[in-house]
Each structure stands twice: as structure tokens, then as C-alpha cells.
N, C-alpha and C positions, 0 to 999 in steps of 0.2 A: 698481546694478541694470543688468545688461547685457542682460536679457531685453527683447524687444520687447513692446509692449503687447498685440499680437494673440496672442502665444504665451501670455502669462499669462492672457488671457481664455479661450483654448481650454483651458488646463490647469484653470482654475477651473470651466469649464463641464463638463469631463469628471469632475472630482472631485464636483461637485454632482449629476451624473447617477448616479454610484456611490452617493452618500449617499442619494439618493431611492430607488434600487433596494433598498438594504439596509433602509431604514425600511419600505418596502412589505412586504418579507419578514417583518420583525418583527411588523408589524400583522396580517398574515394568520395567523401562528402563534398570536398571542394570540386572534384571533377563533375559531380552531378549538378552542382550549382552553375559551373562554367558552361556545361552543355546546354542548360536551359537558356542561359544568356545568349549563347551563340545562335541558337535557333530563333530567338526573338529578334536578334539583329539581322539574321538572314531574311526573316519574314518582312521586316521593315525595309530592307534593301530591295526586295522583290516588289513590294508595294510602290516604293518611290520610282523604281525603274519602269514599272509598267505604266505609271501615270505619265511619265515623260514620253515613253514610246507611243502611248495612245494619243497624246497631243500632236506629235509629229505625223503619225499615220493619218489621223483625221484631217489635218491640214493638207497633206499631200493628196488625199482622196478627193477632198472638196476642190482643190486646185485642178486636179485632173478632170473632174466633172465640168468645172467652169470652162476649161480649155476645150473640152470635147464639144460642149453644146454651144458655147459662144464663139468658138473659133479664135480665141485670143492668143494662140501660139503658146509658148512656154511661160508667158508672163503670169498667168493665173496660178500655175503650179508653183512658180518661184515665190510669188508674194504670199500665197496661202501656206506654203511650206515654212517660210520664215515666221509667219504668224503662229502656225502650229508649234514651231520650236519655242517661241516666246511663251505661248500658253502652257506648254509642257514644263518649262522652267518655272513659271509662276505656280503651277499646280504642285510641283515638287517642293518649292519653298513654303507654300501654304501647309502642305502635309507635314513638313518638318517643323512647323510652328516658328518659322523665321520671318514670316510676313503676316500681318494681321489680315484676317478675312473681312469682307465688307460688313458683316454684322458685328465685328469686334471694334471697328473704327468708331462707330457711333455718330458719324457726321452726315449720314444719308438723308434723303427726303423723309419728312415725318418725324425726325429726331431733333428738330430745332427746339431750343429752350424758349420758354415763354417768360414773361416778366415775373410771374408769381412762382416759378419753379426754383427749387433750391439746388445747390450744386451737388 
């Protein structure tokens, strides 16, 4: 080893500074990507929750109107609130692509196969 101890210390210090700068650049790049992903997830959560709440609110409102005009007591509100809850859950599942929408199932009216159709 012909190097002086001071030179090797300076070289190591310089190399350490370069390593730290490169690590900081890598970390800032990852934080930018993570930030975009969390905003996308937040937007998806807001969309799904608003679809669920909309179903429940519409069901409750229609139940209230039915009770008010037909005089059915709380039964219209109870039944249509439960139907609104079910509709909200179904909308959330459809938006999350966990349930097929009616146009994806392919078994509705007008979609019957004829004898000459191929699979």
C-alpha cells in the first residue's frame, strides 16, 4: 500500500458522498411512484364508496316517498332501504370487476345462438 492514510480517507469520503447522493435519488423516484399509486387508490375508494352511498340514499328516499304518499308506515322505507343497500353492494362489485355486468354475461334476450352460428 503506497497510498497515504489521508488520501484513502478522502477517497472513501468522496465515494461515500456519491453513494449517498445516488441513494437519495433512488428514494425520491420511488416516493413519486408511490404517491401516484396512493392517489389512484384513494380515487378508486372514493368512487366505490360514493356508488354504495348513492344506492342506499336513493332507496331510503324512494321509501320515504312511498310511505308519505301511500301511507304505508315504515314498511316502504324499510323494504326500499334494504333494496337500496343491495343495489349499492351490487354496484360496488360491478365497479370493482368482481361481478359480470349484464352485457358481459351474454345470455340475455337477442343473444341466443342459432343453428348455423359457430361457437
